[in-house]
VMD Tcl script that draws the C-alpha trace (Angstrom):
set ca {
  {182.37 109.62 -31.12}
  {181.80 108.67 -34.71}
  {184.55 109.17 -37.26}
  {181.88 110.25 -39.74}
  {179.80 113.38 -39.21}
  {176.16 113.23 -40.38}
  {176.90 116.04 -42.85}
  {179.32 113.67 -44.62}
  {176.41 111.36 -45.40}
  {174.70 113.99 -47.54}
  {175.01 113.43 -51.28}
  {178.16 115.07 -52.64}
  {176.15 116.97 -55.23}
  {174.11 118.75 -52.53}
  {176.78 119.50 -49.91}
  {178.16 122.65 -51.50}
  {174.67 124.13 -51.99}
  {173.68 123.25 -48.41}
  {176.89 124.77 -47.02}
  {176.46 127.93 -49.10}
  {172.86 128.34 -47.88}
  {173.90 127.76 -44.25}
  {176.73 130.30 -44.50}
  {174.46 132.90 -46.10}
  {171.80 132.33 -43.43}
  {174.46 132.70 -40.71}
  {175.79 135.94 -42.23}
  {172.36 137.46 -42.87}
  {171.89 138.83 -39.31}
  {175.25 140.61 -39.53}
  {174.18 142.27 -42.77}
  {170.74 143.11 -41.36}
  {172.36 144.46 -38.19}
  {173.93 147.29 -40.12}
  {170.48 148.35 -41.33}
  {168.93 148.19 -37.84}
  {169.79 150.45 -34.93}
  {172.32 148.44 -32.93}
  {172.13 148.36 -29.15}
  {175.63 149.79 -28.80}
  {175.18 152.62 -31.26}
  {176.39 155.37 -28.95}
  {179.54 155.90 -26.91}
  {178.32 153.81 -23.95}
  {179.02 150.61 -25.88}
  {176.51 148.67 -23.81}
  {175.71 146.05 -26.45}
  {174.41 142.52 -26.29}
  {177.93 141.07 -26.11}
  {178.69 143.21 -23.06}
  {175.48 141.87 -21.50}
  {176.52 138.29 -22.33}
  {179.87 138.92 -20.65}
  {178.56 140.96 -17.69}
  {179.49 138.17 -15.27}
  {177.95 139.81 -12.21}
  {174.58 141.00 -11.01}
  {175.91 144.55 -10.62}
  {177.27 144.77 -14.17}
  {174.10 143.23 -15.67}
  {172.00 145.79 -13.75}
  {174.19 148.64 -15.08}
  {173.68 147.49 -18.66}
  {169.93 147.03 -18.23}
  {169.70 150.49 -16.64}
  {171.50 152.01 -19.64}
  {169.16 150.19 -22.02}
  {166.09 151.40 -20.11}
  {167.35 155.00 -20.26}
  {167.98 154.72 -23.99}
  {164.67 152.93 -24.62}
  {166.23 149.88 -26.27}
  {165.15 147.18 -23.82}
  {162.64 145.84 -26.38}
  {165.46 145.50 -28.92}
  {167.39 143.35 -26.48}
  {164.32 141.19 -25.92}
  {163.89 140.85 -29.71}
  {167.52 139.78 -30.10}
  {167.03 137.18 -27.37}
  {163.94 135.88 -29.14}
  {165.81 135.65 -32.44}
  {168.58 133.76 -30.66}
  {166.25 130.79 -30.24}
  {166.90 129.77 -33.85}
  {170.20 131.42 -34.74}
  {172.55 129.07 -32.81}
  {171.40 126.15 -34.95}
  {172.00 128.18 -38.10}
  {175.55 129.23 -37.26}
  {176.35 125.77 -35.88}
  {175.27 124.20 -39.18}
  {177.43 126.68 -41.12}
  {180.47 126.10 -38.90}
  {180.03 122.32 -38.86}
  {179.59 122.28 -42.63}
  {182.76 124.34 -43.01}
  {184.65 121.95 -40.74}
  {183.40 118.92 -42.68}
  {184.37 120.56 -45.98}
  {187.84 121.43 -44.63}
  {188.21 117.89 -43.26}
  {187.48 116.54 -46.74}
  {190.16 118.81 -48.18}
  {192.67 117.67 -45.54}
  {191.78 114.03 -46.28}
  {192.42 114.63 -50.01}
  {195.72 116.30 -49.07}
  {196.79 113.04 -47.42}
  {196.42 114.27 -43.83}
  {193.85 111.91 -42.25}
  {194.74 112.92 -38.67}
  {194.13 116.60 -39.43}
  {190.87 115.58 -41.14}
  {189.82 113.74 -37.99}
  {190.31 116.94 -35.98}
  {187.90 118.66 -38.36}
  {185.19 116.08 -37.78}
  {185.60 116.53 -34.02}
  {185.40 120.30 -34.46}
  {182.20 119.91 -36.50}
  {180.69 118.48 -33.31}
  {182.26 121.32 -31.30}
  {180.30 123.76 -33.51}
  {177.09 122.21 -32.24}
  {178.43 122.31 -28.68}
  {178.78 126.08 -29.21}
  {175.05 126.21 -29.95}
  {174.39 124.30 -26.73}
  {176.46 126.80 -24.76}
  {174.57 129.60 -26.52}
  {171.26 128.17 -25.28}
  {172.59 127.97 -21.71}
  {173.79 131.57 -22.05}
  {170.38 132.61 -23.39}
  {168.69 131.12 -20.34}
  {170.78 133.28 -18.03}
  {170.28 136.38 -20.16}
  {166.54 135.90 -20.51}
  {166.02 135.51 -16.77}
  {168.04 138.69 -16.18}
  {166.24 140.54 -18.96}
  {162.67 139.57 -18.09}
  {163.06 139.74 -14.33}
  {165.94 141.33 -12.47}
  {169.51 140.08 -12.61}
  {170.16 137.72 -9.71}
  {172.81 135.16 -8.92}
  {173.58 132.75 -10.63}
  {172.14 133.95 -13.98}
  {174.72 136.57 -15.06}
  {177.54 134.26 -13.95}
  {176.01 131.32 -15.84}
  {175.58 133.47 -18.96}
  {179.21 134.62 -18.69}
  {180.64 131.08 -18.37}
  {178.47 129.79 -21.22}
  {179.39 132.79 -23.42}
  {183.11 132.18 -22.91}
  {182.68 128.50 -23.81}
  {180.53 129.45 -26.82}
  {183.02 131.99 -28.17}
  {185.93 129.56 -27.69}
  {184.08 126.76 -29.50}
  {183.09 129.10 -32.34}
  {186.68 130.35 -32.70}
  {188.11 126.82 -32.84}
  {185.57 125.62 -35.40}
  {185.93 128.77 -37.51}
  {189.72 128.61 -37.56}
  {189.61 125.00 -38.68}
  {186.94 125.69 -41.32}
  {189.11 128.49 -42.70}
  {192.01 126.04 -43.06}
  {190.18 124.35 -45.93}
  {191.78 126.46 -48.70}
  {195.26 125.63 -47.33}
  {194.38 121.95 -47.44}
  {193.03 122.33 -50.98}
  {196.33 123.85 -52.14}
  {198.29 121.06 -50.45}
  {195.98 118.47 -52.02}
  {196.43 119.99 -55.46}
  {200.22 119.92 -55.05}
  {200.05 116.32 -53.89}
  {198.04 115.25 -56.95}
  {200.46 117.00 -59.37}
  {203.54 115.43 -57.71}
  {202.23 111.89 -58.00}
  {203.41 109.94 -61.05}
}
mol new
graphics top color blue
foreach p $ca { graphics top sphere $p radius 0.5 }
foreach p [lrange $ca 0 end-1] q [lrange $ca 1 end] { graphics top cylinder $p $q radius 0.2 }
display resetview
C-alpha cells in the first residue's frame, strides 16, 4: 500500500475546498432526512438500518411486512437507489478527513500516527465497498423476497461498513488534537 494517498497529490490550495464540499455533500442527506418522512417515524422503529442489520430471512420479512402495511416500501426502494452514489460521497469525505488529520499529525511530529491516517483513508473507501455488497443483499430482498444468503450477506457487510466508518471518523476527528500538538511543538522550538 502506498504511503501517499491520492488526495495528498491534490494542490494544497484546493484541498480544503474539496474537503468542505465533500463533507457538506455527505451531510446533506441527513439534513434532508429531517424534512422527509423517515421510514422509522412511528413506534415500530423499522427503519433502513434495522433492515440492513436484519441478519435473517425471518427478520427481513417482518420488516418488509411492516413497510408494506405502512405503505413505505417505495421509500425504501428510493433510499436503495440513492445509495448507489452516496457511499462514494461519504467515503471521499471520510478519506479527506483522514488525510487532513494525517497532515496535522505529521506537522505535530508524529509520522507513525500520520501513517495510520493514510491507511484509514483507504479504509473509508473499503467502507463504501462493504456498503455496495450490503446494497446487493438488501436490493435482492427488497425487489424479490428475502432468501438466504441475502439478509445474512447484508448484515455482515453492514457490520464491516459501520466498523470501517467508525474507525475512519474517529481518526478524522483527531485532527484538531494533532493541530494543537503541532502548534505547541512549533512554539517550543527555538
